[in-house]
A tleap script that builds the chain and sets N, CA, C and O, in Angstrom:
source leaprc.protein.ff14SB
mol = sequence {
  NMET VAL ARG SER ALA GLY SER LYS GLY LEU
  VAL ASP LEU VAL ALA LEU LYS PRO SER GLU
  VAL LEU LEU VAL GLN CYS LYS SER ASN THR
  LEU THR LYS GLU GLU ARG THR ARG LEU LEU
  GLU LEU LYS GLN ARG LEU GLY TYR ARG VAL
  MET ILE ALA LEU ARG LYS ASP ARG LYS VAL
  VAL LEU ASN GLU LEU CTHR
}
set mol.1.N position { 94.329 152.262 52.721 }
set mol.1.CA position { 94.425 151.278 51.676 }
set mol.1.C position { 95.883 151.171 51.251 }
set mol.1.O position { 96.596 152.171 51.168 }
set mol.2.N position { 96.305 149.964 50.990 }
set mol.2.CA position { 97.652 149.685 50.497 }
set mol.2.C position { 97.508 149.106 49.103 }
set mol.2.O position { 96.708 148.195 48.892 }
set mol.3.N position { 98.280 149.625 48.136 }
set mol.3.CA position { 98.153 149.191 46.744 }
set mol.3.C position { 99.482 148.645 46.262 }
set mol.3.O position { 100.539 149.211 46.542 }
set mol.4.N position { 99.421 147.539 45.533 }
set mol.4.CA position { 100.610 146.923 44.959 }
set mol.4.C position { 100.299 146.505 43.529 }
set mol.4.O position { 100.304 145.315 43.212 }
set mol.5.N position { 100.028 147.474 42.671 }
set mol.5.CA position { 99.616 147.188 41.287 }
set mol.5.C position { 100.720 146.502 40.510 }
set mol.5.O position { 101.900 146.816 40.665 }
set mol.6.N position { 100.316 145.561 39.673 }
set mol.6.CA position { 101.278 144.851 38.840 }
set mol.6.C position { 102.181 143.916 39.620 }
set mol.6.O position { 103.191 143.437 39.106 }
set mol.7.N position { 101.814 143.664 40.849 }
set mol.7.CA position { 102.656 142.808 41.691 }
set mol.7.C position { 102.537 141.356 41.273 }
set mol.7.O position { 101.607 140.970 40.565 }
set mol.8.N position { 103.460 140.587 41.707 }
set mol.8.CA position { 103.402 139.140 41.503 }
set mol.8.C position { 102.968 138.446 42.788 }
set mol.8.O position { 103.026 137.221 42.896 }
set mol.9.N position { 102.531 139.249 43.766 }
set mol.9.CA position { 102.092 138.705 45.042 }
set mol.9.C position { 100.667 138.182 44.969 }
set mol.9.O position { 100.037 138.206 43.912 }
set mol.10.N position { 100.172 137.713 46.098 }
set mol.10.CA position { 98.826 137.147 46.152 }
set mol.10.C position { 97.731 138.193 46.028 }
set mol.10.O position { 96.691 137.925 45.427 }
set mol.11.N position { 97.943 139.374 46.580 }
set mol.11.CA position { 96.903 140.404 46.535 }
set mol.11.C position { 97.483 141.714 46.007 }
set mol.11.O position { 98.673 141.995 46.154 }
set mol.12.N position { 96.603 142.509 45.386 }
set mol.12.CA position { 97.001 143.800 44.831 }
set mol.12.C position { 96.587 144.963 45.715 }
set mol.12.O position { 97.229 146.013 45.697 }
set mol.13.N position { 95.521 144.788 46.488 }
set mol.13.CA position { 95.022 145.838 47.374 }
set mol.13.C position { 94.716 145.262 48.746 }
set mol.13.O position { 94.248 144.130 48.869 }
set mol.14.N position { 94.987 146.055 49.775 }
set mol.14.CA position { 94.575 145.725 51.128 }
set mol.14.C position { 93.779 146.919 51.630 }
set mol.14.O position { 94.323 148.013 51.784 }
set mol.15.N position { 92.496 146.714 51.885 }
set mol.15.CA position { 91.625 147.786 52.362 }
set mol.15.C position { 91.327 147.555 53.838 }
set mol.15.O position { 90.924 146.464 54.240 }
set mol.16.N position { 91.530 148.594 54.633 }
set mol.16.CA position { 91.374 148.485 56.080 }
set mol.16.C position { 90.349 149.483 56.597 }
set mol.16.O position { 90.306 150.634 56.161 }
set mol.17.N position { 89.540 149.035 57.514 }
set mol.17.CA position { 88.690 149.920 58.291 }
set mol.17.C position { 88.486 149.231 59.633 }
set mol.17.O position { 88.743 148.032 59.746 }
set mol.18.N position { 88.034 149.947 60.643 }
set mol.18.CA position { 87.876 149.298 61.951 }
set mol.18.C position { 87.045 148.023 61.837 }
set mol.18.O position { 85.937 148.036 61.301 }
set mol.19.N position { 87.576 146.964 62.328 }
set mol.19.CA position { 86.948 145.631 62.408 }
set mol.19.C position { 86.781 144.928 61.064 }
set mol.19.O position { 86.070 143.926 60.992 }
set mol.20.N position { 87.413 145.419 59.996 }
set mol.20.CA position { 87.302 144.714 58.719 }
set mol.20.C position { 88.558 144.912 57.876 }
set mol.20.O position { 89.110 146.009 57.791 }
set mol.21.N position { 88.993 143.814 57.257 }
set mol.21.CA position { 90.116 143.840 56.325 }
set mol.21.C position { 89.669 143.136 55.050 }
set mol.21.O position { 89.129 142.031 55.100 }
set mol.22.N position { 89.897 143.780 53.909 }
set mol.22.CA position { 89.609 143.170 52.618 }
set mol.22.C position { 90.913 143.006 51.854 }
set mol.22.O position { 91.710 143.940 51.764 }
set mol.23.N position { 91.125 141.836 51.313 }
set mol.23.CA position { 92.262 141.564 50.447 }
set mol.23.C position { 91.705 141.432 49.039 }
set mol.23.O position { 90.789 140.643 48.808 }
set mol.24.N position { 92.249 142.197 48.091 }
set mol.24.CA position { 91.693 142.237 46.740 }
set mol.24.C position { 92.750 141.846 45.721 }
set mol.24.O position { 93.851 142.396 45.705 }
set mol.25.N position { 92.403 140.894 44.874 }
set mol.25.CA position { 93.236 140.503 43.740 }
set mol.25.C position { 92.567 141.059 42.487 }
set mol.25.O position { 91.407 140.746 42.217 }
set mol.26.N position { 93.285 141.881 41.716 }
set mol.26.CA position { 92.750 142.488 40.495 }
set mol.26.C position { 93.213 141.667 39.296 }
set mol.26.O position { 94.401 141.383 39.146 }
set mol.27.N position { 92.262 141.291 38.446 }
set mol.27.CA position { 92.569 140.465 37.282 }
set mol.27.C position { 91.890 141.033 36.046 }
set mol.27.O position { 90.802 141.603 36.130 }
set mol.28.N position { 92.535 140.876 34.904 }
set mol.28.CA position { 91.890 141.254 33.658 }
set mol.28.C position { 91.208 140.042 33.028 }
set mol.28.O position { 90.432 140.174 32.081 }
set mol.29.N position { 91.506 138.862 33.564 }
set mol.29.CA position { 90.838 137.623 33.132 }
set mol.29.C position { 90.596 136.766 34.366 }
set mol.29.O position { 90.710 137.270 35.483 }
set mol.30.N position { 90.273 135.520 34.207 }
set mol.30.CA position { 89.929 134.665 35.343 }
set mol.30.C position { 91.167 134.213 36.117 }
set mol.30.O position { 92.294 134.275 35.625 }
set mol.31.N position { 90.917 133.758 37.337 }
set mol.31.CA position { 91.985 133.204 38.177 }
set mol.31.C position { 92.384 131.831 37.682 }
set mol.31.O position { 91.559 131.077 37.167 }
set mol.32.N position { 93.655 131.513 37.842 }
set mol.32.CA position { 94.070 130.139 37.584 }
set mol.32.C position { 93.678 129.296 38.795 }
set mol.32.O position { 93.373 129.833 39.860 }
set mol.33.N position { 93.689 127.999 38.629 }
set mol.33.CA position { 93.369 127.087 39.735 }
set mol.33.C position { 94.368 127.281 40.879 }
set mol.33.O position { 93.984 127.267 42.048 }
set mol.34.N position { 95.648 127.460 40.542 }
set mol.34.CA position { 96.686 127.666 41.556 }
set mol.34.C position { 96.468 128.974 42.317 }
set mol.34.O position { 96.604 129.006 43.540 }
set mol.35.N position { 96.131 130.057 41.603 }
set mol.35.CA position { 95.879 131.339 42.269 }
set mol.35.C position { 94.697 131.219 43.223 }
set mol.35.O position { 94.747 131.709 44.351 }
set mol.36.N position { 93.646 130.571 42.768 }
set mol.36.CA position { 92.457 130.393 43.603 }
set mol.36.C position { 92.787 129.606 44.868 }
set mol.36.O position { 92.368 129.975 45.965 }
set mol.37.N position { 93.541 128.520 44.708 }
set mol.37.CA position { 93.931 127.691 45.861 }
set mol.37.C position { 94.758 128.499 46.855 }
set mol.37.O position { 94.518 128.437 48.061 }
set mol.38.N position { 95.727 129.255 46.353 }
set mol.38.CA position { 96.594 130.061 47.238 }
set mol.38.C position { 95.800 131.145 47.957 }
set mol.38.O position { 96.042 131.406 49.136 }
set mol.39.N position { 94.854 131.782 47.263 }
set mol.39.CA position { 94.030 132.814 47.899 }
set mol.39.C position { 93.099 132.219 48.952 }
set mol.39.O position { 92.889 132.823 50.004 }
set mol.40.N position { 92.541 131.047 48.678 }
set mol.40.CA position { 91.687 130.388 49.674 }
set mol.40.C position { 92.485 129.991 50.910 }
set mol.40.O position { 91.984 130.095 52.029 }
set mol.41.N position { 93.714 129.542 50.718 }
set mol.41.CA position { 94.585 129.214 51.856 }
set mol.41.C position { 94.881 130.461 52.680 }
set mol.41.O position { 94.866 130.410 53.910 }
set mol.42.N position { 95.149 131.580 52.012 }
set mol.42.CA position { 95.405 132.838 52.704 }
set mol.42.C position { 94.173 133.278 53.490 }
set mol.42.O position { 94.284 133.707 54.638 }
set mol.43.N position { 93.011 133.170 52.875 }
set mol.43.CA position { 91.754 133.525 53.534 }
set mol.43.C position { 91.551 132.693 54.796 }
set mol.43.O position { 91.192 133.221 55.848 }
set mol.44.N position { 91.783 131.404 54.681 }
set mol.44.CA position { 91.593 130.517 55.831 }
set mol.44.C position { 92.614 130.819 56.937 }
set mol.44.O position { 92.270 130.836 58.118 }
set mol.45.N position { 93.844 131.053 56.552 }
set mol.45.CA position { 94.902 131.301 57.532 }
set mol.45.C position { 94.701 132.619 58.271 }
set mol.45.O position { 94.888 132.675 59.487 }
set mol.46.N position { 94.318 133.695 57.551 }
set mol.46.CA position { 94.199 135.012 58.165 }
set mol.46.C position { 92.794 135.343 58.645 }
set mol.46.O position { 92.618 136.156 59.553 }
set mol.47.N position { 91.784 134.709 58.032 }
set mol.47.CA position { 90.410 134.991 58.421 }
set mol.47.C position { 89.858 136.279 57.827 }
set mol.47.O position { 88.850 136.788 58.316 }
set mol.48.N position { 90.482 136.819 56.793 }
set mol.48.CA position { 90.020 138.040 56.141 }
set mol.48.C position { 89.174 137.704 54.918 }
set mol.48.O position { 89.243 136.598 54.380 }
set mol.49.N position { 88.376 138.676 54.492 }
set mol.49.CA position { 87.609 138.512 53.256 }
set mol.49.C position { 88.541 138.713 52.073 }
set mol.49.O position { 89.372 139.621 52.080 }
set mol.50.N position { 88.407 137.874 51.064 }
set mol.50.CA position { 89.213 137.974 49.850 }
set mol.50.C position { 88.272 138.258 48.685 }
set mol.50.O position { 87.308 137.528 48.453 }
set mol.51.N position { 88.567 139.325 47.963 }
set mol.51.CA position { 87.740 139.757 46.842 }
set mol.51.C position { 88.542 139.643 45.548 }
set mol.51.O position { 89.758 139.833 45.533 }
set mol.52.N position { 87.838 139.329 44.469 }
set mol.52.CA position { 88.442 139.296 43.140 }
set mol.52.C position { 87.798 140.409 42.329 }
set mol.52.O position { 86.576 140.443 42.182 }
set mol.53.N position { 88.600 141.308 41.807 }
set mol.53.CA position { 88.112 142.390 40.950 }
set mol.53.C position { 88.445 142.019 39.508 }
set mol.53.O position { 89.615 141.937 39.135 }
set mol.54.N position { 87.412 141.796 38.706 }
set mol.54.CA position { 87.591 141.419 37.304 }
set mol.54.C position { 87.053 142.517 36.390 }
set mol.54.O position { 86.019 143.123 36.669 }
set mol.55.N position { 87.760 142.757 35.311 }
set mol.55.CA position { 87.288 143.733 34.331 }
set mol.55.C position { 86.477 142.989 33.270 }
set mol.55.O position { 86.977 142.087 32.599 }
set mol.56.N position { 85.205 143.396 33.138 }
set mol.56.CA position { 84.317 142.781 32.148 }
set mol.56.C position { 83.517 143.885 31.462 }
set mol.56.O position { 82.881 144.707 32.123 }
set mol.57.N position { 83.554 143.895 30.159 }
set mol.57.CA position { 82.794 144.876 29.384 }
set mol.57.C position { 83.017 146.303 29.863 }
set mol.57.O position { 82.066 147.064 30.043 }
set mol.58.N position { 84.271 146.656 30.067 }
set mol.58.CA position { 84.686 148.002 30.466 }
set mol.58.C position { 84.182 148.405 31.841 }
set mol.58.O position { 84.122 149.594 32.155 }
set mol.59.N position { 83.814 147.412 32.678 }
set mol.59.CA position { 83.377 147.657 34.047 }
set mol.59.C position { 84.174 146.749 34.970 }
set mol.59.O position { 84.729 145.738 34.540 }
set mol.60.N position { 84.224 147.120 36.233 }
set mol.60.CA position { 84.880 146.282 37.229 }
set mol.60.C position { 83.807 145.557 38.037 }
set mol.60.O position { 82.891 146.174 38.580 }
set mol.61.N position { 83.943 144.240 38.102 }
set mol.61.CA position { 83.006 143.407 38.861 }
set mol.61.C position { 83.763 142.844 40.057 }
set mol.61.O position { 84.820 142.233 39.901 }
set mol.62.N position { 83.217 143.052 41.247 }
set mol.62.CA position { 83.860 142.575 42.464 }
set mol.62.C position { 83.101 141.360 42.981 }
set mol.62.O position { 81.886 141.413 43.169 }
set mol.63.N position { 83.826 140.263 43.211 }
set mol.63.CA position { 83.235 139.028 43.738 }
set mol.63.C position { 84.044 138.557 44.927 }
set mol.63.O position { 85.273 138.626 44.924 }
set mol.64.N position { 83.342 138.076 45.947 }
set mol.64.CA position { 84.043 137.525 47.107 }
set mol.64.C position { 84.400 136.076 46.831 }
set mol.64.O position { 83.589 135.306 46.316 }
set mol.65.N position { 85.627 135.720 47.181 }
set mol.65.CA position { 86.096 134.349 46.996 }
set mol.65.C position { 85.542 133.502 48.117 }
set mol.65.O position { 85.743 133.806 49.293 }
set mol.66.N position { 84.835 132.424 47.750 }
set mol.66.CA position { 84.247 131.546 48.785 }
set mol.66.C position { 84.693 130.130 48.567 }
set mol.66.O position { 84.311 129.239 49.326 }
savepdb mol mol.pdb
quit
């Protein structure tokens, strides 16, 4: 796993295992329209799964960007 906390980049985590790559954007609130568009473009270009990790009610909720 590669971590880039507090980054200004598109993703904060890259999780790798044989035959699968997950790109994770960690947010304390919702994505902006621009962030969502850029992440969808990255997903389409690379073909990897993109996940959004949101903090809600002191828990982390993971959702796949579709």
